[in-house]
PyMOL commands that place a pseudoatom at each C-alpha (Angstrom):
pseudoatom trace, name=CA, resn=MET, resi=1, chain=A, elem=C, hetatm=0, pos=[8.329, 26.615, 6.105]
pseudoatom trace, name=CA, resn=LEU, resi=2, chain=A, elem=C, hetatm=0, pos=[5.835, 29.281, 7.137]
pseudoatom trace, name=CA, resn=ALA, resi=3, chain=A, elem=C, hetatm=0, pos=[6.049, 31.239, 3.786]
pseudoatom trace, name=CA, resn=ASP, resi=4, chain=A, elem=C, hetatm=0, pos=[4.594, 28.153, 2.039]
pseudoatom trace, name=CA, resn=SER, resi=5, chain=A, elem=C, hetatm=0, pos=[1.969, 27.334, 4.567]
pseudoatom trace, name=CA, resn=TRP, resi=6, chain=A, elem=C, hetatm=0, pos=[-0.735, 28.676, 2.252]
pseudoatom trace, name=CA, resn=ARG, resi=7, chain=A, elem=C, hetatm=0, pos=[-0.248, 25.532, 0.215]
pseudoatom trace, name=CA, resn=ARG, resi=8, chain=A, elem=C, hetatm=0, pos=[-2.135, 23.555, 2.917]
pseudoatom trace, name=CA, resn=GLN, resi=9, chain=A, elem=C, hetatm=0, pos=[-4.710, 26.137, 3.815]
pseudoatom trace, name=CA, resn=PRO, resi=10, chain=A, elem=C, hetatm=0, pos=[-8.461, 26.073, 3.038]
pseudoatom trace, name=CA, resn=ASN, resi=11, chain=A, elem=C, hetatm=0, pos=[-9.196, 26.268, -0.658]
pseudoatom trace, name=CA, resn=SER, resi=12, chain=A, elem=C, hetatm=0, pos=[-5.810, 24.658, -1.615]
pseudoatom trace, name=CA, resn=PRO, resi=13, chain=A, elem=C, hetatm=0, pos=[-5.538, 21.187, -3.195]
pseudoatom trace, name=CA, resn=ALA, resi=14, chain=A, elem=C, hetatm=0, pos=[-3.963, 19.752, -0.026]
pseudoatom trace, name=CA, resn=TYR, resi=15, chain=A, elem=C, hetatm=0, pos=[-6.924, 20.791, 2.223]
pseudoatom trace, name=CA, resn=CYS, resi=16, chain=A, elem=C, hetatm=0, pos=[-9.672, 18.158, 2.782]
pseudoatom trace, name=CA, resn=THR, resi=17, chain=A, elem=C, hetatm=0, pos=[-8.911, 16.229, -0.451]
pseudoatom trace, name=CA, resn=GLU, resi=18, chain=A, elem=C, hetatm=0, pos=[-7.083, 13.269, 1.258]
pseudoatom trace, name=CA, resn=LEU, resi=19, chain=A, elem=C, hetatm=0, pos=[-4.818, 12.816, -1.833]
pseudoatom trace, name=CA, resn=PRO, resi=20, chain=A, elem=C, hetatm=0, pos=[-1.367, 11.316, -1.706]
pseudoatom trace, name=CA, resn=LEU, resi=21, chain=A, elem=C, hetatm=0, pos=[1.393, 13.721, -2.548]
pseudoatom trace, name=CA, resn=ASP, resi=22, chain=A, elem=C, hetatm=0, pos=[1.930, 12.258, -6.071]
pseudoatom trace, name=CA, resn=GLU, resi=23, chain=A, elem=C, hetatm=0, pos=[-1.724, 12.903, -6.948]
pseudoatom trace, name=CA, resn=LEU, resi=24, chain=A, elem=C, hetatm=0, pos=[-2.009, 16.450, -5.578]
pseudoatom trace, name=CA, resn=PRO, resi=25, chain=A, elem=C, hetatm=0, pos=[-2.478, 19.048, -8.318]
pseudoatom trace, name=CA, resn=ALA, resi=26, chain=A, elem=C, hetatm=0, pos=[-0.092, 21.971, -8.126]
pseudoatom trace, name=CA, resn=ALA, resi=27, chain=A, elem=C, hetatm=0, pos=[-1.254, 24.722, -5.694]
pseudoatom trace, name=CA, resn=ASP, resi=28, chain=A, elem=C, hetatm=0, pos=[-2.038, 28.020, -7.351]
pseudoatom trace, name=CA, resn=ARG, resi=29, chain=A, elem=C, hetatm=0, pos=[-2.268, 30.808, -4.873]
pseudoatom trace, name=CA, resn=GLY, resi=30, chain=A, elem=C, hetatm=0, pos=[-4.419, 32.883, -7.181]
pseudoatom trace, name=CA, resn=LYS, resi=31, chain=A, elem=C, hetatm=0, pos=[-7.134, 30.233, -7.443]
pseudoatom trace, name=CA, resn=GLY, resi=32, chain=A, elem=C, hetatm=0, pos=[-8.104, 30.155, -3.773]
pseudoatom trace, name=CA, resn=ALA, resi=33, chain=A, elem=C, hetatm=0, pos=[-10.735, 32.884, -3.927]
pseudoatom trace, name=CA, resn=ALA, resi=34, chain=A, elem=C, hetatm=0, pos=[-12.456, 31.336, -7.034]
pseudoatom trace, name=CA, resn=ILE, resi=35, chain=A, elem=C, hetatm=0, pos=[-12.494, 27.891, -5.314]
pseudoatom trace, name=CA, resn=ARG, resi=36, chain=A, elem=C, hetatm=0, pos=[-13.888, 29.511, -2.112]
pseudoatom trace, name=CA, resn=ASP, resi=37, chain=A, elem=C, hetatm=0, pos=[-16.566, 31.306, -4.061]
pseudoatom trace, name=CA, resn=SER, resi=38, chain=A, elem=C, hetatm=0, pos=[-17.590, 28.038, -5.789]
pseudoatom trace, name=CA, resn=LEU, resi=39, chain=A, elem=C, hetatm=0, pos=[-18.039, 26.060, -2.652]
pseudoatom trace, name=CA, resn=PRO, resi=40, chain=A, elem=C, hetatm=0, pos=[-21.535, 27.276, -1.503]
pseudoatom trace, name=CA, resn=GLU, resi=41, chain=A, elem=C, hetatm=0, pos=[-22.962, 26.095, -4.897]
pseudoatom trace, name=CA, resn=ARG, resi=42, chain=A, elem=C, hetatm=0, pos=[-20.929, 22.812, -4.646]
pseudoatom trace, name=CA, resn=PHE, resi=43, chain=A, elem=C, hetatm=0, pos=[-22.221, 22.123, -1.153]
pseudoatom trace, name=CA, resn=ALA, resi=44, chain=A, elem=C, hetatm=0, pos=[-25.811, 22.852, -2.152]
pseudoatom trace, name=CA, resn=ALA, resi=45, chain=A, elem=C, hetatm=0, pos=[-25.476, 20.223, -4.902]
pseudoatom trace, name=CA, resn=LEU, resi=46, chain=A, elem=C, hetatm=0, pos=[-24.652, 17.517, -2.324]
pseudoatom trace, name=CA, resn=PRO, resi=47, chain=A, elem=C, hetatm=0, pos=[-27.439, 15.303, -0.991]
pseudoatom trace, name=CA, resn=ALA, resi=48, chain=A, elem=C, hetatm=0, pos=[-29.158, 16.233, 2.236]
pseudoatom trace, name=CA, resn=ASN, resi=49, chain=A, elem=C, hetatm=0, pos=[-26.968, 13.850, 4.246]
pseudoatom trace, name=CA, resn=PRO, resi=50, chain=A, elem=C, hetatm=0, pos=[-23.677, 13.803, 2.411]
pseudoatom trace, name=CA, resn=THR, resi=51, chain=A, elem=C, hetatm=0, pos=[-21.142, 11.144, 3.189]
pseudoatom trace, name=CA, resn=VAL, resi=52, chain=A, elem=C, hetatm=0, pos=[-17.555, 11.979, 4.111]
pseudoatom trace, name=CA, resn=ASP, resi=53, chain=A, elem=C, hetatm=0, pos=[-16.464, 10.455, 0.784]
pseudoatom trace, name=CA, resn=GLY, resi=54, chain=A, elem=C, hetatm=0, pos=[-18.992, 12.674, -1.039]
pseudoatom trace, name=CA, resn=VAL, resi=55, chain=A, elem=C, hetatm=0, pos=[-17.639, 15.804, 0.687]
pseudoatom trace, name=CA, resn=VAL, resi=56, chain=A, elem=C, hetatm=0, pos=[-13.970, 14.750, -0.087]
pseudoatom trace, name=CA, resn=GLU, resi=57, chain=A, elem=C, hetatm=0, pos=[-14.797, 14.100, -3.769]
pseudoatom trace, name=CA, resn=MET, resi=58, chain=A, elem=C, hetatm=0, pos=[-16.531, 17.495, -3.940]
pseudoatom trace, name=CA, resn=ASN, resi=59, chain=A, elem=C, hetatm=0, pos=[-13.438, 19.175, -2.609]
pseudoatom trace, name=CA, resn=ARG, resi=60, chain=A, elem=C, hetatm=0, pos=[-11.197, 17.152, -5.088]
pseudoatom trace, name=CA, resn=ALA, resi=61, chain=A, elem=C, hetatm=0, pos=[-13.547, 18.237, -7.981]
pseudoatom trace, name=CA, resn=ALA, resi=62, chain=A, elem=C, hetatm=0, pos=[-13.109, 21.895, -6.959]
pseudoatom trace, name=CA, resn=HIS, resi=63, chain=A, elem=C, hetatm=0, pos=[-9.436, 21.606, -7.881]
pseudoatom trace, name=CA, resn=ARG, resi=64, chain=A, elem=C, hetatm=0, pos=[-9.754, 19.913, -11.190]
for i in range(1, 64): cmd.bond("trace and resi %d" % i, "trace and resi %d" % (i + 1))
show_as sticks, trace
zoom trace
């Protein structure tokens, strides 16, 4: 449903975390901005040539 599409948008737990449905944390519409604002610092902490797994883990950690 279009009204719930925000649950799969950037800064939501379902976006770039590659988690199965039973492991997804509950989406919280109010957390999106805080997660977005934390990403530059999180990306800066990654090594110079991050792996896909490293980026996925960084995204997962942003939602914990």
